[in-house]
Backbone bond lengths (Angstrom), bond angles and torsions (degrees), N, CA, C in turn:
res aa  C-N    CA-C-N  psi(-1)  N-CA   C-N-CA  omega(-1)  CA-C   N-CA-C  phi
1 X - - - 1.532 - - 1.456 107.11 -
2 X 1.441 112.70 146.64 1.461 117.99 173.62 1.574 104.16 -64.76
3 X 1.296 112.91 166.25 1.490 119.15 178.08 1.530 105.98 -64.77
4 X 1.375 120.95 150.81 1.413 119.63 -176.21 1.563 105.76 -153.46
5 X 1.306 115.42 157.44 1.409 124.84 175.38 1.604 108.06 -83.27
6 X 1.272 119.84 124.33 1.481 122.65 -177.59 1.675 104.84 -70.84
7 X 1.241 113.00 140.45 1.464 126.62 178.34 1.553 108.64 -117.21
8 X 1.346 114.39 -167.07 1.410 122.74 177.51 1.611 111.40 -78.64
9 X 1.420 114.29 -11.71 1.378 119.55 176.40 1.575 105.50 -85.67
10 X 1.330 116.96 133.89 1.514 118.10 177.18 1.438 113.73 -73.73
11 X 1.342 114.69 144.44 1.537 126.75 171.16 1.363 108.64 -118.44
12 X 1.364 112.86 154.60 1.392 120.59 -175.90 1.559 108.94 -93.51
13 X 1.340 121.36 131.40 1.352 121.57 176.83 1.685 109.17 -119.80
14 X 1.219 110.21 145.78 1.437 122.54 -179.44 1.579 111.89 -115.59
15 X 1.315 118.60 158.57 1.341 125.77 -172.92 1.525 109.42 -52.26
16 X 1.305 119.26 133.13 1.411 134.02 -177.80 1.477 113.90 59.96
17 X 1.333 122.60 16.27 1.480 116.60 158.69 1.509 110.87 -57.61
18 X 1.437 116.31 159.88 1.548 118.05 -170.23 1.492 104.19 -99.44
19 X 1.316 117.25 136.13 1.376 130.44 178.34 1.502 110.44 -111.92
20 X 1.401 115.40 137.91 1.436 115.96 175.24 1.525 111.56 -124.62
21 X 1.324 121.89 148.84 1.414 127.40 170.06 1.430 115.36 -111.98
22 X 1.296 118.14 138.74 1.402 118.52 174.68 1.505 117.52 -86.69
23 X 1.358 118.33 150.10 1.493 122.80 173.99 1.488 107.86 -68.05
24 X 1.260 117.77 145.96 1.429 121.99 -179.15 1.507 112.65 -68.18
25 X 1.321 117.00 -35.63 1.397 117.36 -167.81 1.626 113.42 -100.54
26 X 1.224 115.95 17.55 1.528 119.38 -177.84 1.511 102.15 -148.30
27 X 1.365 112.63 137.77 1.436 123.96 175.56 1.447 113.45 -65.59
28 X 1.369 119.84 117.99 1.455 121.97 175.63 1.450 117.22 53.86
29 X 1.318 116.03 26.49 1.488 125.82 171.54 1.571 107.36 -82.26
30 X 1.245 117.40 110.44 1.450 122.00 179.41 1.617 113.66 -74.27
31 X 1.191 115.94 104.03 1.489 115.42 -170.20 1.511 114.52 -92.65
32 X 1.429 113.75 -18.27 1.471 113.11 -174.02 1.583 104.80 -157.91
33 X 1.374 115.62 150.10 1.360 120.13 -179.16 1.575 107.20 -134.60
34 X 1.355 120.48 156.75 1.483 124.86 175.86 1.449 110.84 -160.14
35 X 1.280 115.09 -179.69 1.475 122.27 179.90 1.615 111.23 -108.40
36 X 1.308 114.84 119.42 1.401 122.68 179.17 1.522 106.41 -54.75
37 X 1.211 117.00 134.65 1.577 120.27 -171.32 1.529 116.11 -131.94
38 X 1.356 111.10 46.37 1.431 120.09 171.21 1.552 108.27 -137.16
39 X 1.302 115.52 161.06 1.535 116.75 -175.87 1.484 108.95 -61.69
40 X 1.299 118.05 -64.60 1.507 124.77 -176.69 1.507 106.40 -138.95
41 X 1.333 118.13 147.63 1.491 121.29 179.91 1.592 104.48 -163.94
42 X 1.434 114.17 129.56 1.480 110.79 165.39 1.445 115.91 -90.93
43 X 1.288 119.53 122.63 1.386 122.16 -179.00 1.474 118.33 -119.42
44 X 1.375 116.15 167.80 1.370 119.99 -178.65 1.537 101.71 -140.04
45 X 1.442 114.20 171.05 1.431 121.95 -179.28 1.540 111.81 -50.52
46 X 1.351 115.33 141.03 1.540 118.65 179.11 1.470 114.39 72.31
47 X 1.254 122.74 -2.73 1.440 120.35 173.14 1.500 113.52 -62.75
48 X 1.297 119.37 148.87 1.416 124.76 173.22 1.598 102.51 -94.87
49 X 1.275 112.35 120.76 1.626 119.89 -176.46 1.386 106.62 -115.43
50 X 1.324 115.18 152.94 1.455 128.92 173.44 1.480 110.32 -66.53
51 X 1.322 121.58 118.42 1.460 123.52 -176.49 1.499 107.29 -144.88
52 X 1.363 112.77 155.72 1.511 125.62 160.54 1.618 102.47 -108.47
53 X 1.466 107.39 130.86 1.438 112.14 -175.43 1.512 109.76 -161.13
54 X 1.291 115.92 150.75 1.472 121.65 177.96 1.484 107.98 -81.29
55 X 1.280 115.76 95.47 1.671 114.91 -167.38 1.592 108.62 -73.92
56 X 1.305 121.74 -39.08 1.430 133.76 -8.08 1.468 116.39 -87.90
57 X 1.434 120.33 167.77 1.486 124.40 9.61 1.602 104.97 -78.21
58 X 1.444 110.30 -172.17 1.502 116.00 173.31 1.507 111.07 -59.76
59 X 1.204 122.37 127.40 1.461 122.46 179.31 1.543 109.08 -134.19
60 X 1.328 115.11 166.27 1.532 120.38 177.03 1.502 100.12 -128.53
61 X 1.405 117.53 72.50 1.502 126.53 -179.76 1.508 110.84 -131.92
62 X 1.357 125.41 159.99 1.341 129.08 178.48 1.503 110.42 -58.32
63 X 1.267 117.93 145.09 1.553 127.96 168.24 1.465 110.63 -126.90
64 X 1.230 117.04 159.36 1.481 123.84 179.26 1.563 106.51 -78.03
65 X 1.343 113.30 134.14 1.475 119.81 -178.77 1.513 111.17 -107.31
66 X 1.371 120.84 118.96 1.363 126.97 171.70 1.449 119.43 -117.40
67 X 1.360 114.75 -26.24 1.465 124.52 177.35 1.504 107.58 -146.70
68 X 1.357 111.06 147.10 1.444 117.16 179.22 1.479 111.86 -141.16
69 X 1.342 116.30 163.86 1.447 124.81 175.84 1.447 114.64 -167.56
70 X 1.298 123.15 160.22 1.424 123.53 -172.71 1.645 108.31 -149.84
71 X 1.347 111.59 158.52 1.390 128.44 165.06 1.559 100.53 -110.10
72 X 1.276 123.65 121.75 1.513 118.28 173.88 1.559 110.82 -58.43
73 X 1.295 109.22 126.57 1.648 116.50 179.26 1.376 109.14 -114.06
74 X 1.446 113.21 141.62 1.441 119.60 171.34 1.506 115.68 -71.08
75 X 1.188 123.46 175.12 1.389 124.99 175.72 1.572 108.09 -67.84
76 X 1.292 119.17 -36.05 1.443 124.20 176.40 1.563 107.66 -63.03
77 X 1.374 115.65 -49.50 1.517 116.48 177.05 1.561 110.26 -53.45
78 X 1.254 119.32 -49.51 1.384 122.38 179.27 1.454 115.68 -52.95
79 X 1.321 114.57 -42.24 1.503 123.45 -178.14 1.651 106.74 -71.09
80 X 1.190 112.60 -35.42 1.498 114.24 -178.19 1.651 112.63 -72.75
81 X 1.396 112.99 -35.85 1.343 112.70 179.00 1.485 110.44 -75.52
82 X 1.408 122.24 -32.64 1.344 127.75 176.30 1.522 111.82 -59.37
83 X 1.309 113.47 -44.26 1.470 118.33 177.35 1.498 117.49 -67.20
84 X 1.324 111.48 -31.85 1.554 120.46 173.56 1.564 108.07 -66.90
85 X 1.287 119.25 -46.66 1.465 121.10 -174.58 1.576 105.21 -63.65
86 X 1.236 118.66 -38.39 1.452 121.75 -178.75 1.533 109.11 -68.70
87 X 1.328 115.86 -41.92 1.392 117.94 175.87 1.492 113.30 -62.77
88 X 1.271 119.28 -39.23 1.413 123.34 -179.57 1.612 111.19 -65.74
89 X 1.384 113.71 -42.29 1.402 114.71 174.07 1.498 113.87 -68.28
90 X 1.262 119.07 -33.39 1.472 117.47 173.41 1.574 115.57 -65.76
91 X 1.301 113.36 -34.65 1.461 116.88 172.61 1.604 112.54 -57.54
92 X 1.268 111.14 -50.67 1.477 119.08 176.09 1.527 111.03 -51.86
93 X 1.342 115.77 -50.78 1.478 117.84 -172.39 1.620 107.16 -69.52
94 X 1.261 123.23 -42.36 1.401 128.50 179.88 1.541 109.74 -60.21
95 X 1.295 112.26 -38.37 1.565 116.51 178.12 1.415 116.84 -87.33
96 X 1.308 115.84 -1.74 1.491 121.80 -176.91 1.510 108.01 58.18
97 X 1.382 117.81 40.11 1.509 120.42 -176.78 1.457 99.68 -109.18
98 X 1.398 124.44 68.19 1.351 123.09 -172.44 1.539 108.72 -105.62
99 X 1.339 121.19 -1.49 1.525 118.26 177.80 1.504 111.69 -98.47
100 X 1.243 115.33 168.53 1.452 116.93 -170.81 1.424 118.50 -71.66
101 X 1.411 111.50 -29.24 1.546 116.42 -175.67 1.497 104.11 -70.03
102 X 1.264 126.38 -34.03 1.493 126.35 178.54 1.415 114.51 -76.35
103 X 1.330 116.42 -29.08 1.468 115.39 -175.91 1.628 114.33 -92.10
104 X 1.289 113.69 -22.79 1.491 124.12 -176.23 1.453 122.82 -86.92
105 X 1.262 119.11 136.42 1.453 121.01 165.72 1.479 110.35 -152.71
106 X 1.355 119.39 152.41 1.434 123.57 178.74 1.494 113.54 -101.06
107 X 1.357 118.35 -37.85 1.507 122.26 -179.73 1.591 102.86 -140.85
108 X 1.356 111.49 123.14 1.456 128.72 -3.77 1.640 110.61 -72.83
109 X 1.278 115.64 175.95 1.504 114.10 178.95 1.483 119.47 -63.89
110 X 1.364 115.61 -16.90 1.446 121.46 167.64 1.590 104.91 -153.66
111 X 1.400 106.85 153.95 1.425 113.20 175.78 1.523 111.81 -153.81
112 X 1.299 119.92 139.80 1.377 124.82 -176.38 1.556 113.86 -82.82
113 X 1.235 118.09 131.90 1.399 122.05 174.92 1.506 110.04 -102.08
114 X 1.346 119.84 116.57 1.453 124.85 -169.43 1.498 109.91 -107.63
115 X 1.259 115.85 156.58 1.451 122.00 167.93 1.451 114.16 -63.87
116 X 1.274 121.50 124.38 1.468 122.43 -170.82 1.489 111.86 -63.29
117 X 1.382 117.77 -27.20 1.517 121.23 -172.56 1.625 108.75 -92.41
118 X 1.204 118.14 -38.56 1.542 125.94 -174.33 1.492 111.13 -100.04
119 X 1.337 119.28 -25.97 1.436 114.92 -175.87 1.607 110.81 79.66
120 X 1.338 114.03 -2.11 1.490 112.89 178.63 1.467 114.01 -77.18
121 X 1.318 120.92 139.34 1.496 123.38 -178.36 1.525 107.85 -70.40
122 X 1.353 107.91 132.09 1.525 121.37 176.54 1.512 108.72 -92.85
123 X 1.218 116.60 -51.45 1.446 119.59 176.00 1.542 110.03 -171.65
124 X 1.275 117.11 171.73 1.395 129.16 -171.43 1.444 116.16 -111.00
125 X 1.299 119.76 126.53 1.567 121.88 174.33 1.537 109.18 -88.35
126 X 1.321 116.32 152.02 1.394 121.81 -173.42 1.568 111.49 -144.53
127 X 1.322 114.14 149.84 1.536 117.93 158.56 1.549 103.92 -90.17
128 X 1.317 116.42 168.46 1.354 116.79 -178.18 1.561 111.71 -65.88
129 X 1.323 116.83 -35.39 1.529 117.57 172.99 1.523 114.40 -68.21
130 X 1.396 117.20 -31.41 1.422 122.08 -179.00 1.590 107.89 -72.61
131 X 1.314 117.53 -34.55 1.479 117.96 177.20 1.528 109.27 -63.49
132 X 1.250 116.51 -49.73 1.524 121.01 177.57 1.548 110.08 -61.19
133 X 1.243 122.25 -45.25 1.445 119.55 -179.66 1.518 113.01 -60.43
134 X 1.461 113.37 -44.45 1.435 113.34 -178.45 1.496 113.58 -78.34
135 X 1.245 122.24 -14.69 1.514 123.26 165.06 1.457 111.95 -57.97
136 X 1.368 114.09 -41.67 1.547 114.79 -179.70 1.387 116.77 -81.65
137 X 1.378 116.95 -17.07 1.515 124.70 -178.18 1.687 100.73 -72.97
138 X 1.263 114.40 -21.84 1.566 115.77 -178.36 1.474 111.89 -71.69
139 X 1.303 116.55 -14.88 1.533 120.68 176.41 1.448 105.07 -127.32
140 X 1.350 117.93 39.39 1.474 123.99 167.41 1.602 113.23 54.75
141 X 1.305 111.95 41.97 1.466 115.24 173.55 1.574 107.68 -125.67
142 X 1.367 113.14 105.63 1.386 122.00 178.95 1.509 111.81 -89.62
143 X 1.354 119.59 103.57 1.435 117.29 -172.14 1.508 118.25 -80.84
144 X 1.372 116.11 -32.98 1.304 125.70 -168.39 1.589 119.91 -131.66
145 X 1.219 126.35 127.11 1.411 129.82 169.65 1.594 111.50 -54.93
146 X 1.339 117.08 110.11 1.515 118.89 -178.61 1.478 123.88 -97.38
147 X 1.310 108.47 -3.79 1.472 118.68 172.65 1.490 109.95 -55.77
148 X 1.360 119.69 122.23 1.379 123.75 -165.89 1.517 110.15 -59.60
149 X 1.413 119.23 -28.12 1.464 122.76 179.39 1.568 114.08 -76.77
150 X 1.297 110.80 -7.99 1.453 118.40 172.82 1.388 115.80 -88.07
151 X 1.313 123.15 -11.94 1.317 134.41 -172.60 1.583 113.49 -95.07
152 X 1.304 128.15 135.88 1.324 124.16 174.05 1.428 116.37 -69.28
153 X 1.313 123.61 155.05 1.576 124.88 176.70 1.463 107.24 -74.11
154 X 1.448 111.56 140.96 1.391 124.63 175.34 1.417 111.23 -118.81
155 X 1.309 118.29 137.30 1.430 122.67 177.78 1.505 111.05 -92.12
156 X 1.393 116.23 172.81 1.493 122.81 -179.01 1.419 116.14 -58.65
157 X 1.373 111.93 -35.92 1.446 115.49 -169.57 1.537 106.36 -73.97
158 X 1.351 116.88 -33.34 1.511 116.17 173.90 1.434 117.42 -76.07
159 X 1.402 116.18 -25.87 1.444 116.94 169.95 1.448 114.55 -63.56
160 X 1.277 119.23 -40.77 1.388 121.54 -170.49 1.487 109.53 -81.46
161 X 1.369 119.20 -19.78 1.505 124.57 167.38 1.488 109.76 -66.82
162 X 1.288 115.04 -45.77 1.469 124.39 -161.58 1.536 111.29 -78.92
163 X 1.393 117.87 -42.81 1.464 120.70 -163.33 1.630 109.60 -104.54
164 X 1.232 111.88 138.03 1.508 116.01 -177.40 1.526 100.41 -81.31
165 X 1.331 111.17 135.85 1.450 124.08 169.29 1.439 117.56 69.73
166 X 1.358 112.72 12.17 1.484 115.60 -179.21 1.526 114.59 -74.60
167 X 1.443 116.74 -29.76 1.436 121.55 178.27 1.546 113.12 70.38
168 X 1.232 116.53 179.33 1.404 126.66 174.87 1.534 121.35 -96.34
169 X 1.287 112.42 -24.42 1.389 121.31 -174.25 1.587 109.62 -72.59
170 X 1.406 114.79 131.98 1.573 116.20 -179.29 1.588 110.63 -51.63
171 X 1.301 119.83 -34.32 1.380 120.43 -178.01 1.610 112.42 -65.30
172 X 1.367 112.04 -37.20 1.440 114.55 176.51 1.440 111.14 -69.23
173 X 1.306 122.17 -36.36 1.532 120.69 179.29 1.573 107.17 -69.21
174 X 1.289 115.50 -44.12 1.484 118.39 -176.58 1.571 108.22 -57.34
175 X 1.296 119.17 -34.22 1.398 118.57 -177.10 1.581 110.13 -62.53
176 X 1.272 115.34 -25.82 1.523 121.63 -179.88 1.480 112.69 -101.84
177 X 1.323 117.35 14.77 1.434 117.89 174.55 1.629 117.40 101.32
178 X 1.290 115.65 -0.18 1.439 119.58 -175.75 1.499 110.23 -104.84
179 X 1.280 112.69 103.38 1.515 120.05 176.49 1.384 116.02 -94.45
180 X 1.401 114.99 157.13 1.444 117.92 -175.42 1.628 119.00 65.43
181 X 1.393 116.73 -158.56 1.450 117.59 -168.16 1.503 104.28 -108.21
182 X 1.314 123.03 1.13 1.519 121.61 -175.87 1.443 110.13 75.75
183 X 1.411 116.43 179.87 1.518 123.64 8.46 1.521 109.59 -72.25
184 X 1.349 115.51 167.17 1.402 122.29 -177.08 1.631 107.20 -125.11
185 X 1.351 115.56 153.78 1.406 118.94 169.06 1.480 111.13 -101.80
186 X 1.279 119.74 96.33 1.498 126.06 -179.35 1.548 114.36 -129.00
187 X 1.186 113.99 172.83 1.482 127.28 -178.73 1.560 106.81 -87.89
188 X 1.350 113.16 116.29 1.494 115.48 171.15 1.465 109.65 -103.43
189 X 1.410 116.78 152.33 1.413 121.49 176.00 1.497 119.92 -48.89
190 X 1.274 118.15 -37.15 1.499 122.11 177.31 1.496 115.06 -63.75
191 X 1.240 113.81 -23.69 1.597 115.63 179.11 1.377 106.86 -69.91
192 X 1.290 128.18 -36.69 1.483 127.13 175.71 1.558 112.11 -51.06
193 X 1.358 109.92 -48.77 1.501 112.30 -174.72 1.511 112.13 -70.31
194 X 1.298 114.22 -32.34 1.570 113.64 169.92 1.417 115.02 -67.90
195 X 1.402 116.42 -31.70 1.528 114.39 176.49 1.528 110.84 -66.25
196 X 1.405 117.17 -23.89 1.387 120.99 -177.62 1.536 110.06 -85.32
197 X 1.276 119.83 -13.21 1.386 123.57 -166.48 1.705 106.29 -89.68
198 X 1.242 112.60 51.32 1.480 119.48 -179.23 1.512 108.76 -144.71
199 X 1.330 119.90 166.28 1.471 123.05 179.52 1.579 107.24 -63.77
200 X 1.349 119.79 147.74 1.373 126.03 -166.21 1.633 106.71 -63.97
201 X 1.268 117.60 -37.39 1.442 123.89 -177.45 1.544 111.23 -64.79
202 X 1.364 113.34 -34.41 1.438 120.40 179.29 1.536 108.72 -75.73
203 X 1.302 119.33 -36.89 1.495 123.16 177.04 1.457 104.99 -57.81
204 X 1.301 121.31 -54.05 1.383 120.00 -171.60 1.524 114.68 -72.90
205 X 1.338 117.47 -16.78 1.415 122.08 -177.44 1.552 110.16 -82.74
206 X 1.272 122.68 -44.15 1.493 126.02 -173.68 1.480 109.77 -149.01
207 X 1.296 117.03 139.80 1.415 125.82 175.97 1.563 111.45 -67.03
208 X 1.361 115.71 146.85 1.473 118.94 179.14 1.577 116.37 -77.26
209 X 1.225 117.92 142.58 1.453 120.76 174.95 1.517 107.91 -100.62
210 X 1.362 112.40 112.67 1.525 120.30 -179.70 1.524 111.27 -58.12
211 X 1.321 109.00 139.68 1.561 116.43 173.83 1.596 111.07 -110.20
212 X 1.343 115.12 154.95 1.414 120.13 168.92 1.588 107.95 -50.91
213 X 1.261 116.04 133.99 1.524 126.78 179.70 1.366 113.06 94.05
214 X 1.446 122.10 -8.49 1.414 125.41 -173.53 1.616 109.90 -70.66
215 X 1.337 118.40 -2.66 1.463 119.89 -179.78 1.628 105.72 -74.86
216 X 1.350 118.30 -11.65 1.422 124.41 176.41 1.452 105.36 -103.63
217 X 1.368 122.39 149.14 1.386 130.81 165.12 1.541 114.12 -139.64
């Protein structure tokens, strides 16, 4: 199904469909995205649904559902994504990177943390959108163009509305990869839903190029 706003009429979700939550202080501003993590559930707007998502940290706990979308996945795709999630969790545990500051980043949407001596990857940091995008890359579905020049500019006010725990102080933003005063070209959660709001064959054929205003859905 194309991405859609949930209403009082229930919709059926399948495992690893993508769920979005709105910010409380902005109309249809998508603040957060995650992966639905139950086999099948009928849901309506404002339901709390089972999900795995980079809150941060990466958790498997309910999140509020306001908008949903999907790329149809095969059983093999679902198994691949499930194995990847377990592998990601295992990396955090082995590296003792279980707190949100070590797991989370805004720009880029993901970043490898490597052993300084060997160069071997220890784990990967994510934004909530980056986690969802990388999950689908595991089954060769590239949802979004990630070249920074393909992304719209985003100002500080939008950043602080979109990202959990980023705060307004430059030092807080820099901790998650945002240097200077902005604007920045980054991946916002709403872009993921717009990437899904296309025919399935088109989604699989080419990644979406985000447009200004796509932070809302």
